[in-house]
DOVEXVO-25649 format. One record per residue (C-alpha): x, y negated, z negated. Coordinates in nm, 3 decimals. Layout:
REM residues N
<node xx="X" yy="Y" zz="Z"/>
...
***
This chain:
REM residues 477
<node xx="-2.360" yy="0.495" zz="-1.686"/>
<node xx="-2.079" yy="0.497" zz="-1.942"/>
<node xx="-1.956" yy="0.839" zz="-2.047"/>
<node xx="-1.769" yy="0.883" zz="-2.374"/>
<node xx="-1.502" yy="1.150" zz="-2.400"/>
<node xx="-1.569" yy="1.348" zz="-2.721"/>
<node xx="-1.299" yy="1.305" zz="-2.983"/>
<node xx="-1.117" yy="1.616" zz="-3.099"/>
<node xx="-1.286" yy="1.613" zz="-3.439"/>
<node xx="-1.632" yy="1.616" zz="-3.278"/>
<node xx="-1.567" yy="1.906" zz="-3.044"/>
<node xx="-1.715" yy="2.249" zz="-3.123"/>
<node xx="-1.457" yy="2.485" zz="-3.270"/>
<node xx="-1.634" yy="2.817" zz="-3.207"/>
<node xx="-1.588" yy="2.820" zz="-2.828"/>
<node xx="-1.265" yy="2.908" zz="-2.652"/>
<node xx="-1.118" yy="2.674" zz="-2.387"/>
<node xx="-1.254" yy="2.724" zz="-2.037"/>
<node xx="-1.041" yy="2.882" zz="-1.765"/>
<node xx="-0.999" yy="2.696" zz="-1.435"/>
<node xx="-0.898" yy="2.887" zz="-1.120"/>
<node xx="-0.788" yy="2.717" zz="-0.797"/>
<node xx="-0.949" yy="2.928" zz="-0.524"/>
<node xx="-0.912" yy="2.679" zz="-0.239"/>
<node xx="-0.828" yy="2.322" zz="-0.153"/>
<node xx="-0.468" yy="2.382" zz="-0.266"/>
<node xx="-0.185" yy="2.325" zz="-0.018"/>
<node xx="-0.451" yy="2.237" zz="0.238"/>
<node xx="-0.731" yy="1.987" zz="0.299"/>
<node xx="-0.988" yy="2.264" zz="0.344"/>
<node xx="-1.161" yy="2.542" zz="0.153"/>
<node xx="-1.218" yy="2.354" zz="-0.174"/>
<node xx="-1.334" yy="2.596" zz="-0.445"/>
<node xx="-1.269" yy="2.558" zz="-0.818"/>
<node xx="-1.399" yy="2.824" zz="-1.058"/>
<node xx="-1.467" yy="2.722" zz="-1.419"/>
<node xx="-1.521" yy="3.009" zz="-1.666"/>
<node xx="-1.620" yy="2.955" zz="-2.028"/>
<node xx="-1.745" yy="3.201" zz="-2.291"/>
<node xx="-2.100" yy="3.203" zz="-2.157"/>
<node xx="-2.093" yy="3.052" zz="-1.809"/>
<node xx="-1.929" yy="3.065" zz="-1.468"/>
<node xx="-1.957" yy="2.752" zz="-1.254"/>
<node xx="-1.805" yy="2.694" zz="-0.911"/>
<node xx="-1.727" yy="2.335" zz="-0.813"/>
<node xx="-1.744" yy="2.305" zz="-0.434"/>
<node xx="-1.764" yy="2.604" zz="-0.204"/>
<node xx="-1.593" yy="2.511" zz="0.120"/>
<node xx="-1.472" yy="2.686" zz="0.433"/>
<node xx="-1.106" yy="2.706" zz="0.526"/>
<node xx="-1.034" yy="2.546" zz="0.863"/>
<node xx="-0.732" yy="2.484" zz="1.083"/>
<node xx="-0.447" yy="2.735" zz="1.086"/>
<node xx="-0.540" yy="3.100" zz="1.154"/>
<node xx="-0.392" yy="3.213" zz="0.821"/>
<node xx="-0.625" yy="2.972" zz="0.643"/>
<node xx="-0.932" yy="3.076" zz="0.844"/>
<node xx="-0.869" yy="3.441" zz="0.760"/>
<node xx="-0.910" yy="3.354" zz="0.393"/>
<node xx="-1.281" yy="3.293" zz="0.457"/>
<node xx="-1.322" yy="3.671" zz="0.486"/>
<node xx="-1.173" yy="3.742" zz="0.143"/>
<node xx="-1.398" yy="3.793" zz="-0.156"/>
<node xx="-1.382" yy="3.584" zz="-0.472"/>
<node xx="-1.204" yy="3.717" zz="-0.783"/>
<node xx="-1.540" yy="3.749" zz="-0.958"/>
<node xx="-1.881" yy="3.888" zz="-0.866"/>
<node xx="-2.081" yy="3.622" zz="-0.681"/>
<node xx="-2.390" yy="3.730" zz="-0.876"/>
<node xx="-2.219" yy="3.632" zz="-1.203"/>
<node xx="-2.184" yy="3.264" zz="-1.100"/>
<node xx="-2.463" yy="3.063" zz="-1.264"/>
<node xx="-2.431" yy="2.741" zz="-1.066"/>
<node xx="-2.240" yy="2.586" zz="-0.779"/>
<node xx="-2.178" yy="2.210" zz="-0.787"/>
<node xx="-2.139" yy="2.053" zz="-0.441"/>
<node xx="-1.974" yy="1.711" zz="-0.430"/>
<node xx="-2.071" yy="1.638" zz="-0.068"/>
<node xx="-2.188" yy="1.793" zz="0.256"/>
<node xx="-1.867" yy="1.830" zz="0.457"/>
<node xx="-1.802" yy="2.188" zz="0.571"/>
<node xx="-1.475" yy="2.215" zz="0.379"/>
<node xx="-1.670" yy="2.157" zz="0.057"/>
<node xx="-1.998" yy="2.345" zz="0.120"/>
<node xx="-1.950" yy="2.571" zz="0.423"/>
<node xx="-1.880" yy="2.893" zz="0.230"/>
<node xx="-2.213" yy="2.882" zz="0.044"/>
<node xx="-2.407" yy="3.115" zz="0.279"/>
<node xx="-2.124" yy="3.368" zz="0.253"/>
<node xx="-2.146" yy="3.345" zz="-0.127"/>
<node xx="-2.521" yy="3.404" zz="-0.104"/>
<node xx="-2.464" yy="3.701" zz="0.128"/>
<node xx="-2.241" yy="3.845" zz="-0.146"/>
<node xx="-2.514" yy="3.815" zz="-0.409"/>
<node xx="-2.512" yy="3.462" zz="-0.551"/>
<node xx="-2.864" yy="3.367" zz="-0.666"/>
<node xx="-2.796" yy="3.076" zz="-0.903"/>
<node xx="-2.852" yy="2.701" zz="-0.866"/>
<node xx="-2.676" yy="2.485" zz="-0.608"/>
<node xx="-2.661" yy="2.146" zz="-0.777"/>
<node xx="-2.602" yy="1.832" zz="-0.575"/>
<node xx="-2.765" yy="1.500" zz="-0.484"/>
<node xx="-3.080" yy="1.470" zz="-0.274"/>
<node xx="-2.901" yy="1.313" zz="0.024"/>
<node xx="-2.627" yy="1.575" zz="0.015"/>
<node xx="-2.893" yy="1.846" zz="0.015"/>
<node xx="-3.047" yy="1.698" zz="0.331"/>
<node xx="-2.713" yy="1.674" zz="0.508"/>
<node xx="-2.609" yy="2.023" zz="0.394"/>
<node xx="-2.899" yy="2.182" zz="0.579"/>
<node xx="-2.777" yy="2.022" zz="0.903"/>
<node xx="-2.416" yy="2.127" zz="0.841"/>
<node xx="-2.487" yy="2.486" zz="0.738"/>
<node xx="-2.732" yy="2.556" zz="1.021"/>
<node xx="-2.482" yy="2.422" zz="1.273"/>
<node xx="-2.204" yy="2.631" zz="1.117"/>
<node xx="-2.413" yy="2.950" zz="1.132"/>
<node xx="-2.503" yy="2.878" zz="1.495"/>
<node xx="-2.141" yy="2.826" zz="1.598"/>
<node xx="-2.024" yy="3.139" zz="1.417"/>
<node xx="-2.298" yy="3.352" zz="1.570"/>
<node xx="-2.219" yy="3.217" zz="1.917"/>
<node xx="-1.846" yy="3.279" zz="1.866"/>
<node xx="-1.910" yy="3.642" zz="1.764"/>
<node xx="-2.135" yy="3.695" zz="2.066"/>
<node xx="-1.875" yy="3.542" zz="2.299"/>
<node xx="-1.601" yy="3.761" zz="2.149"/>
<node xx="-1.810" yy="4.074" zz="2.200"/>
<node xx="-1.897" yy="3.979" zz="2.559"/>
<node xx="-1.539" yy="3.897" zz="2.658"/>
<node xx="-1.348" yy="4.136" zz="2.430"/>
<node xx="-1.105" yy="3.886" zz="2.279"/>
<node xx="-1.160" yy="3.988" zz="1.914"/>
<node xx="-0.975" yy="4.280" zz="1.754"/>
<node xx="-1.297" yy="4.360" zz="1.566"/>
<node xx="-1.547" yy="4.595" zz="1.731"/>
<node xx="-1.799" yy="4.447" zz="1.710"/>
<node xx="-1.710" yy="4.096" zz="1.602"/>
<node xx="-1.939" yy="3.964" zz="1.327"/>
<node xx="-2.020" yy="3.608" zz="1.215"/>
<node xx="-1.914" yy="3.507" zz="0.867"/>
<node xx="-2.285" yy="3.442" zz="0.806"/>
<node xx="-2.597" yy="3.375" zz="1.008"/>
<node xx="-2.912" yy="3.164" zz="0.992"/>
<node xx="-3.089" yy="3.405" zz="0.756"/>
<node xx="-2.810" yy="3.354" zz="0.504"/>
<node xx="-2.856" yy="2.978" zz="0.542"/>
<node xx="-3.231" yy="3.016" zz="0.479"/>
<node xx="-3.160" yy="3.193" zz="0.150"/>
<node xx="-2.898" yy="2.932" zz="0.058"/>
<node xx="-3.131" yy="2.637" zz="0.111"/>
<node xx="-3.388" yy="2.788" zz="-0.127"/>
<node xx="-3.130" yy="2.763" zz="-0.407"/>
<node xx="-3.069" yy="2.388" zz="-0.367"/>
<node xx="-3.148" yy="2.193" zz="-0.682"/>
<node xx="-3.095" yy="1.818" zz="-0.626"/>
<node xx="-3.031" yy="1.604" zz="-0.934"/>
<node xx="-3.023" yy="1.224" zz="-0.969"/>
<node xx="-2.683" yy="1.052" zz="-0.968"/>
<node xx="-2.526" yy="0.916" zz="-1.288"/>
<node xx="-2.755" yy="1.133" zz="-1.503"/>
<node xx="-2.637" yy="1.418" zz="-1.728"/>
<node xx="-2.796" yy="1.755" zz="-1.641"/>
<node xx="-2.760" yy="2.101" zz="-1.797"/>
<node xx="-2.644" yy="2.338" zz="-1.521"/>
<node xx="-2.535" yy="2.648" zz="-1.716"/>
<node xx="-2.508" yy="2.775" zz="-2.071"/>
<node xx="-2.322" yy="2.507" zz="-2.268"/>
<node xx="-2.230" yy="2.312" zz="-1.952"/>
<node xx="-2.351" yy="1.962" zz="-1.858"/>
<node xx="-2.290" yy="1.784" zz="-1.531"/>
<node xx="-2.297" yy="1.422" zz="-1.422"/>
<node xx="-2.260" yy="1.332" zz="-1.054"/>
<node xx="-2.121" yy="0.983" zz="-0.995"/>
<node xx="-2.132" yy="0.812" zz="-0.651"/>
<node xx="-1.801" yy="0.863" zz="-0.468"/>
<node xx="-1.842" yy="0.629" zz="-0.168"/>
<node xx="-1.709" yy="0.890" zz="0.077"/>
<node xx="-2.017" yy="0.985" zz="0.281"/>
<node xx="-2.388" yy="0.947" zz="0.216"/>
<node xx="-2.479" yy="1.140" zz="-0.100"/>
<node xx="-2.117" yy="1.210" zz="-0.198"/>
<node xx="-2.021" yy="1.232" zz="-0.565"/>
<node xx="-1.739" yy="1.293" zz="-0.803"/>
<node xx="-1.834" yy="1.542" zz="-1.071"/>
<node xx="-1.782" yy="1.535" zz="-1.447"/>
<node xx="-1.851" yy="1.848" zz="-1.651"/>
<node xx="-1.876" yy="1.872" zz="-2.028"/>
<node xx="-1.794" yy="2.232" zz="-2.117"/>
<node xx="-1.898" yy="2.464" zz="-2.394"/>
<node xx="-1.609" yy="2.374" zz="-2.624"/>
<node xx="-1.662" yy="2.000" zz="-2.569"/>
<node xx="-1.371" yy="1.947" zz="-2.330"/>
<node xx="-1.438" yy="1.763" zz="-2.006"/>
<node xx="-1.337" yy="1.831" zz="-1.648"/>
<node xx="-1.365" yy="1.579" zz="-1.364"/>
<node xx="-1.345" yy="1.672" zz="-0.994"/>
<node xx="-1.305" yy="1.384" zz="-0.751"/>
<node xx="-1.446" yy="1.564" zz="-0.448"/>
<node xx="-1.344" yy="1.336" zz="-0.163"/>
<node xx="-1.304" yy="0.978" zz="-0.281"/>
<node xx="-1.420" yy="0.703" zz="-0.047"/>
<node xx="-1.215" yy="0.398" zz="0.039"/>
<node xx="-1.335" yy="0.067" zz="-0.109"/>
<node xx="-1.358" yy="-0.090" zz="0.239"/>
<node xx="-1.606" yy="0.164" zz="0.374"/>
<node xx="-1.826" yy="-0.041" zz="0.612"/>
<node xx="-2.151" yy="0.130" zz="0.510"/>
<node xx="-2.116" yy="0.254" zz="0.152"/>
<node xx="-2.052" yy="0.086" zz="-0.181"/>
<node xx="-1.724" yy="0.177" zz="-0.355"/>
<node xx="-1.704" yy="0.481" zz="-0.580"/>
<node xx="-1.827" yy="0.450" zz="-0.936"/>
<node xx="-1.513" yy="0.399" zz="-1.152"/>
<node xx="-1.339" yy="0.695" zz="-1.312"/>
<node xx="-1.430" yy="0.703" zz="-1.681"/>
<node xx="-1.183" yy="0.964" zz="-1.802"/>
<node xx="-1.176" yy="1.338" zz="-1.868"/>
<node xx="-0.950" yy="1.591" zz="-2.038"/>
<node xx="-0.860" yy="1.746" zz="-1.702"/>
<node xx="-0.888" yy="1.583" zz="-1.359"/>
<node xx="-0.882" yy="1.743" zz="-1.014"/>
<node xx="-0.786" yy="1.462" zz="-0.775"/>
<node xx="-0.801" yy="1.488" zz="-0.396"/>
<node xx="-0.479" yy="1.392" zz="-0.216"/>
<node xx="-0.569" yy="1.394" zz="0.154"/>
<node xx="-0.400" yy="1.058" zz="0.211"/>
<node xx="-0.170" yy="1.083" zz="-0.090"/>
<node xx="0.129" yy="0.969" zz="0.117"/>
<node xx="-0.049" yy="0.720" zz="0.343"/>
<node xx="-0.166" yy="0.360" zz="0.349"/>
<node xx="-0.469" yy="0.248" zz="0.550"/>
<node xx="-0.415" yy="-0.066" zz="0.753"/>
<node xx="-0.785" yy="-0.132" zz="0.800"/>
<node xx="-0.771" yy="-0.455" zz="1.002"/>
<node xx="-0.472" yy="-0.332" zz="1.203"/>
<node xx="-0.665" yy="-0.013" zz="1.276"/>
<node xx="-0.971" yy="-0.202" zz="1.395"/>
<node xx="-0.756" yy="-0.418" zz="1.623"/>
<node xx="-0.581" yy="-0.109" zz="1.762"/>
<node xx="-0.918" yy="0.057" zz="1.822"/>
<node xx="-1.048" yy="-0.247" zz="2.011"/>
<node xx="-0.732" yy="-0.276" zz="2.217"/>
<node xx="-0.744" yy="0.089" zz="2.324"/>
<node xx="-1.109" yy="0.047" zz="2.427"/>
<node xx="-1.040" yy="-0.273" zz="2.619"/>
<node xx="-0.742" yy="-0.136" zz="2.813"/>
<node xx="-0.910" yy="0.195" zz="2.894"/>
<node xx="-1.242" yy="0.047" zz="3.006"/>
<node xx="-1.068" yy="-0.219" zz="3.215"/>
<node xx="-0.900" yy="0.049" zz="3.426"/>
<node xx="-1.228" yy="0.236" zz="3.472"/>
<node xx="-1.145" yy="0.508" zz="3.222"/>
<node xx="-1.350" yy="0.688" zz="2.959"/>
<node xx="-1.277" yy="0.676" zz="2.586"/>
<node xx="-1.362" yy="1.001" zz="2.405"/>
<node xx="-1.377" yy="0.984" zz="2.026"/>
<node xx="-1.377" yy="1.319" zz="1.842"/>
<node xx="-1.576" yy="1.226" zz="1.531"/>
<node xx="-1.708" yy="1.420" zz="1.236"/>
<node xx="-2.084" yy="1.446" zz="1.261"/>
<node xx="-2.127" yy="1.321" zz="0.903"/>
<node xx="-2.035" yy="0.959" zz="0.835"/>
<node xx="-1.751" yy="0.921" zz="1.089"/>
<node xx="-1.998" yy="0.903" zz="1.377"/>
<node xx="-2.200" yy="0.644" zz="1.183"/>
<node xx="-1.888" yy="0.439" zz="1.103"/>
<node xx="-1.773" yy="0.447" zz="1.466"/>
<node xx="-2.119" yy="0.342" zz="1.587"/>
<node xx="-2.121" yy="0.060" zz="1.333"/>
<node xx="-1.785" yy="-0.063" zz="1.469"/>
<node xx="-1.902" yy="-0.034" zz="1.830"/>
<node xx="-2.221" yy="-0.226" zz="1.739"/>
<node xx="-2.008" yy="-0.508" zz="1.596"/>
<node xx="-1.793" yy="-0.516" zz="1.911"/>
<node xx="-2.104" yy="-0.520" zz="2.129"/>
<node xx="-2.260" yy="-0.809" zz="1.935"/>
<node xx="-1.933" yy="-1.003" zz="1.957"/>
<node xx="-1.920" yy="-0.953" zz="2.334"/>
<node xx="-1.597" yy="-0.750" zz="2.318"/>
<node xx="-1.766" yy="-0.428" zz="2.433"/>
<node xx="-1.935" yy="-0.510" zz="2.767"/>
<node xx="-2.309" yy="-0.450" zz="2.781"/>
<node xx="-2.266" yy="-0.255" zz="3.104"/>
<node xx="-2.048" yy="0.010" zz="2.935"/>
<node xx="-2.263" yy="0.296" zz="2.804"/>
<node xx="-2.197" yy="0.456" zz="2.465"/>
<node xx="-2.295" yy="0.824" zz="2.441"/>
<node xx="-2.332" yy="1.033" zz="2.126"/>
<node xx="-2.298" yy="1.395" zz="2.237"/>
<node xx="-2.353" yy="1.604" zz="1.925"/>
<node xx="-2.691" yy="1.740" zz="1.809"/>
<node xx="-2.551" yy="1.768" zz="1.457"/>
<node xx="-2.433" yy="1.407" zz="1.455"/>
<node xx="-2.770" yy="1.289" zz="1.587"/>
<node xx="-2.951" yy="1.482" zz="1.312"/>
<node xx="-2.721" yy="1.328" zz="1.051"/>
<node xx="-2.779" yy="0.987" zz="1.205"/>
<node xx="-3.150" yy="1.029" zz="1.131"/>
<node xx="-3.067" yy="1.083" zz="0.761"/>
<node xx="-2.854" yy="0.768" zz="0.759"/>
<node xx="-3.134" yy="0.573" zz="0.926"/>
<node xx="-3.382" yy="0.697" zz="0.664"/>
<node xx="-3.139" yy="0.583" zz="0.394"/>
<node xx="-3.123" yy="0.240" zz="0.558"/>
<node xx="-3.501" yy="0.213" zz="0.578"/>
<node xx="-3.545" yy="0.315" zz="0.212"/>
<node xx="-3.254" yy="0.093" zz="0.104"/>
<node xx="-3.058" yy="0.372" zz="-0.064"/>
<node xx="-2.862" yy="0.216" zz="-0.352"/>
<node xx="-2.526" yy="0.357" zz="-0.237"/>
<node xx="-2.543" yy="0.156" zz="0.087"/>
<node xx="-2.389" yy="-0.190" zz="0.104"/>
<node xx="-2.648" yy="-0.471" zz="0.076"/>
<node xx="-2.543" yy="-0.630" zz="0.404"/>
<node xx="-2.593" yy="-0.296" zz="0.579"/>
<node xx="-2.943" yy="-0.241" zz="0.444"/>
<node xx="-3.026" yy="-0.601" zz="0.537"/>
<node xx="-2.924" yy="-0.527" zz="0.899"/>
<node xx="-3.142" yy="-0.215" zz="0.907"/>
<node xx="-3.097" yy="0.044" zz="1.181"/>
<node xx="-2.930" yy="-0.217" zz="1.404"/>
<node xx="-2.616" yy="-0.154" zz="1.197"/>
<node xx="-2.582" yy="0.181" zz="1.377"/>
<node xx="-2.701" yy="0.090" zz="1.728"/>
<node xx="-2.443" yy="-0.032" zz="1.982"/>
<node xx="-2.704" yy="-0.071" zz="2.257"/>
<node xx="-2.712" yy="0.066" zz="2.518"/>
<node xx="-2.655" yy="0.373" zz="2.300"/>
<node xx="-2.760" yy="0.701" zz="2.456"/>
<node xx="-2.830" yy="1.020" zz="2.262"/>
<node xx="-2.716" yy="1.334" zz="2.443"/>
<node xx="-2.922" yy="1.618" zz="2.297"/>
<node xx="-2.954" yy="1.910" zz="2.537"/>
<node xx="-2.679" yy="2.123" zz="2.688"/>
<node xx="-2.790" yy="2.013" zz="3.034"/>
<node xx="-2.760" yy="1.647" zz="2.935"/>
<node xx="-2.408" yy="1.720" zz="2.809"/>
<node xx="-2.320" yy="1.893" zz="3.135"/>
<node xx="-2.458" yy="1.599" zz="3.333"/>
<node xx="-2.249" yy="1.362" zz="3.119"/>
<node xx="-1.937" yy="1.559" zz="3.206"/>
<node xx="-1.993" yy="1.468" zz="3.571"/>
<node xx="-2.025" yy="1.095" zz="3.499"/>
<node xx="-1.733" yy="0.864" zz="3.560"/>
<node xx="-1.601" yy="0.570" zz="3.360"/>
<node xx="-1.599" yy="0.323" zz="3.219"/>
<node xx="-1.779" yy="0.480" zz="2.923"/>
<node xx="-1.742" yy="0.569" zz="2.554"/>
<node xx="-1.824" yy="0.922" zz="2.435"/>
<node xx="-1.853" yy="1.000" zz="2.065"/>
<node xx="-1.866" yy="1.376" zz="2.013"/>
<node xx="-1.799" yy="1.641" zz="1.749"/>
<node xx="-1.597" yy="1.804" zz="1.612"/>
<node xx="-1.370" yy="1.549" zz="1.450"/>
<node xx="-1.063" yy="1.775" zz="1.453"/>
<node xx="-1.149" yy="1.913" zz="1.800"/>
<node xx="-1.175" yy="2.266" zz="1.663"/>
<node xx="-1.498" yy="2.336" zz="1.852"/>
<node xx="-1.819" yy="2.184" zz="1.978"/>
<node xx="-1.902" yy="1.979" zz="2.285"/>
<node xx="-1.602" yy="1.749" zz="2.252"/>
<node xx="-1.381" yy="2.028" zz="2.387"/>
<node xx="-1.556" yy="2.017" zz="2.724"/>
<node xx="-1.500" yy="1.642" zz="2.742"/>
<node xx="-1.134" yy="1.678" zz="2.645"/>
<node xx="-1.076" yy="1.945" zz="2.909"/>
<node xx="-1.217" yy="1.710" zz="3.174"/>
<node xx="-1.063" yy="1.382" zz="3.053"/>
<node xx="-0.716" yy="1.468" zz="2.920"/>
<node xx="-0.546" yy="1.520" zz="3.261"/>
<node xx="-0.638" yy="1.168" zz="3.382"/>
<node xx="-0.411" yy="0.882" zz="3.262"/>
<node xx="-0.695" yy="0.632" zz="3.299"/>
<node xx="-0.872" yy="0.789" zz="3.000"/>
<node xx="-0.805" yy="0.775" zz="2.625"/>
<node xx="-0.867" yy="0.988" zz="2.318"/>
<node xx="-0.907" yy="0.807" zz="1.986"/>
<node xx="-0.860" yy="1.019" zz="1.671"/>
<node xx="-1.041" yy="0.833" zz="1.394"/>
<node xx="-0.993" yy="1.055" zz="1.091"/>
<node xx="-0.764" yy="1.304" zz="0.920"/>
<node xx="-0.650" yy="1.588" zz="1.146"/>
<node xx="-0.542" yy="1.899" zz="0.959"/>
<node xx="-0.249" yy="2.119" zz="1.058"/>
<node xx="-0.342" yy="2.375" zz="1.321"/>
<node xx="-0.616" yy="2.166" zz="1.484"/>
<node xx="-0.620" yy="2.026" zz="1.838"/>
<node xx="-0.666" yy="1.673" zz="1.704"/>
<node xx="-0.345" yy="1.712" zz="1.500"/>
<node xx="-0.163" yy="1.846" zz="1.806"/>
<node xx="-0.271" yy="1.538" zz="2.004"/>
<node xx="-0.163" yy="1.298" zz="1.729"/>
<node xx="0.172" yy="1.478" zz="1.710"/>
<node xx="0.231" yy="1.419" zz="2.082"/>
<node xx="0.134" yy="1.750" zz="2.244"/>
<node xx="0.190" yy="1.754" zz="2.621"/>
<node xx="-0.059" yy="2.036" zz="2.675"/>
<node xx="-0.362" yy="2.153" zz="2.477"/>
<node xx="-0.500" yy="2.506" zz="2.481"/>
<node xx="-0.877" yy="2.549" zz="2.509"/>
<node xx="-1.109" yy="2.798" zz="2.672"/>
<node xx="-0.818" yy="3.032" zz="2.741"/>
<node xx="-0.609" yy="2.786" zz="2.941"/>
<node xx="-0.361" yy="2.503" zz="2.890"/>
<node xx="-0.478" yy="2.152" zz="2.977"/>
<node xx="-0.218" yy="1.881" zz="3.051"/>
<node xx="-0.235" yy="1.570" zz="2.833"/>
<node xx="-0.192" yy="1.258" zz="3.046"/>
<node xx="-0.458" yy="1.045" zz="2.878"/>
<node xx="-0.362" yy="0.789" zz="2.614"/>
<node xx="-0.388" yy="0.926" zz="2.258"/>
<node xx="-0.448" yy="0.677" zz="1.978"/>
<node xx="-0.438" yy="0.765" zz="1.607"/>
<node xx="-0.659" yy="0.527" zz="1.405"/>
<node xx="-0.661" yy="0.662" zz="1.045"/>
<node xx="-0.806" yy="0.334" zz="0.916"/>
<node xx="-1.150" yy="0.470" zz="1.007"/>
<node xx="-1.106" yy="0.752" zz="0.758"/>
<node xx="-1.363" yy="0.783" zz="0.481"/>
<node xx="-1.087" yy="0.887" zz="0.236"/>
<node xx="-0.914" yy="0.652" zz="-0.007"/>
<node xx="-0.543" yy="0.612" zz="0.054"/>
<node xx="-0.272" yy="0.656" zz="-0.211"/>
<node xx="-0.288" yy="0.303" zz="-0.355"/>
<node xx="-0.669" yy="0.307" zz="-0.361"/>
<node xx="-0.669" yy="0.636" zz="-0.550"/>
<node xx="-0.433" yy="0.496" zz="-0.813"/>
<node xx="-0.646" yy="0.182" zz="-0.842"/>
<node xx="-0.952" yy="0.404" zz="-0.901"/>
<node xx="-0.771" yy="0.586" zz="-1.181"/>
<node xx="-0.619" yy="0.276" zz="-1.338"/>
<node xx="-0.784" yy="0.167" zz="-1.661"/>
<node xx="-0.925" yy="0.509" zz="-1.754"/>
<node xx="-0.782" yy="0.704" zz="-2.047"/>
<node xx="-0.511" yy="0.944" zz="-1.934"/>
<node xx="-0.625" yy="1.304" zz="-1.881"/>
<node xx="-0.425" yy="1.577" zz="-2.046"/>
<node xx="-0.337" yy="1.695" zz="-1.693"/>
<node xx="-0.417" yy="1.568" zz="-1.345"/>
<node xx="-0.408" yy="1.831" zz="-1.070"/>
<node xx="-0.354" yy="1.715" zz="-0.711"/>
<node xx="-0.575" yy="1.918" zz="-0.478"/>
<node xx="-0.727" yy="1.899" zz="-0.130"/>
<node xx="-0.411" yy="1.775" zz="0.036"/>
<node xx="-0.126" yy="1.908" zz="0.245"/>
<node xx="0.193" yy="1.972" zz="0.042"/>
<node xx="0.376" yy="1.648" zz="0.127"/>
<node xx="0.070" yy="1.434" zz="0.053"/>
<node xx="-0.008" yy="1.610" zz="-0.276"/>
<node xx="0.353" yy="1.586" zz="-0.395"/>
<node xx="0.376" yy="1.217" zz="-0.302"/>
<node xx="0.058" yy="1.134" zz="-0.492"/>
<node xx="0.176" yy="1.335" zz="-0.794"/>
<node xx="0.498" yy="1.132" zz="-0.804"/>
<node xx="0.309" yy="0.806" zz="-0.761"/>
<node xx="0.067" yy="0.881" zz="-1.045"/>
<node xx="0.351" yy="0.981" zz="-1.277"/>
<node xx="0.553" yy="0.673" zz="-1.186"/>
<node xx="0.268" yy="0.418" zz="-1.185"/>
<node xx="0.034" yy="0.544" zz="-1.459"/>
<node xx="0.266" yy="0.761" zz="-1.667"/>
<node xx="0.021" yy="1.052" zz="-1.646"/>
<node xx="0.111" yy="1.420" zz="-1.635"/>
<node xx="0.038" yy="1.528" zz="-1.278"/>
<node xx="0.077" yy="1.874" zz="-1.121"/>
<node xx="0.037" yy="2.026" zz="-0.776"/>
<node xx="-0.119" yy="2.368" zz="-0.850"/>
<node xx="-0.063" yy="2.691" zz="-0.658"/>
<node xx="-0.335" yy="2.881" zz="-0.477"/>
<node xx="-0.498" yy="3.128" zz="-0.718"/>
<node xx="-0.336" yy="2.968" zz="-1.023"/>
<node xx="-0.532" yy="2.975" zz="-1.352"/>
<node xx="-0.505" yy="2.710" zz="-1.623"/>
<node xx="-0.688" yy="2.620" zz="-1.941"/>
<node xx="-0.914" yy="2.314" zz="-1.961"/>
<node xx="-0.801" yy="2.146" zz="-2.284"/>
***
């Protein structure tokens, strides 16, 4: 769908410019929240949790600078926790408006939010039982009842279709090619100005999803910069991945792959299925998926394959569910099955969440496998500062988990080419050809990456680009 940016002479003159506040996703790849306030509406674009460093996680307990009940709508670009995980907390604080997103994102969000509530409740219970929290008693950020109330507010809308979401505010969600259901958002505001938010932009070579719908221009653009200083070597990454598997399995070791439950697990399974079909992953080597959340998300991906969802690549829908099945592929669902798996020896491949090794069942596998040099850990996505996955990539010799330090003798391989994020050149290519925004703000990136992408956009496109500060307010004009 082609969107036309209103000319200045056609814009309403009675409304004041909207105010944009950067509440999260600034100086970090987590906690994305962008508040847009016009004369008659408050809209929040994305509502994510902060993750990683303790100082960032503590920000999840702070309130917003406005009353949650005064927000009319929340736009969610996709179902990753750093873009939607704060929603139940917002609802606990009184938000009762619409949560606008795509149908597939809505399905995946239920999985993500229920898992998040479960983990937070369990963490609070564990803290109270063992006394490691300074809070008496420790409380979860939210619980399953908050998630129930949140899910009732979901209002899925079709992609590439303009929808009124608040007084004087229209939204169009365009496919972003990042994960299933992901979008970049374009808002037309009360005074006629437009704001685009990239969410997380997918890379054109995503093995399952079609590329993002091209950027069509806006007065103000919020552009993610996760890989703003990086270049994906996709084929090199795939070769590296295969080599690590081959060497590890040949010496009887186990390869553990911390993988995000949404999309990264599916991409890894797709790659393993290709290796299996080509005879480069022996049929005798079992592949385990040990993550209830990932298995639930896998069901949504399989449904999308069976219904031939238009955002999937044609060759993937033609292959059907076989595209995600590196047989023998074994689903590990119960805790007992996971415990039994921890007693199994190699050679084997274990795909388990979480992707940054901040929690979940993968920690138990890492504690068991890291001390043995026969084994390997493959990090297949972005690892934020303050996470165990980042520590491993940076060469940590020990890793702290469950109150103790575990020696790292296993091979650690960093394979960022499996990331679902566009790299710096791909982002610029996506922007190229669109009319220049008045200002482009680089968000959702660590400082070095955001600054590098700002400089690249200014140098290559000649656009005005800015790295905003946390809490900063600017006009949309």
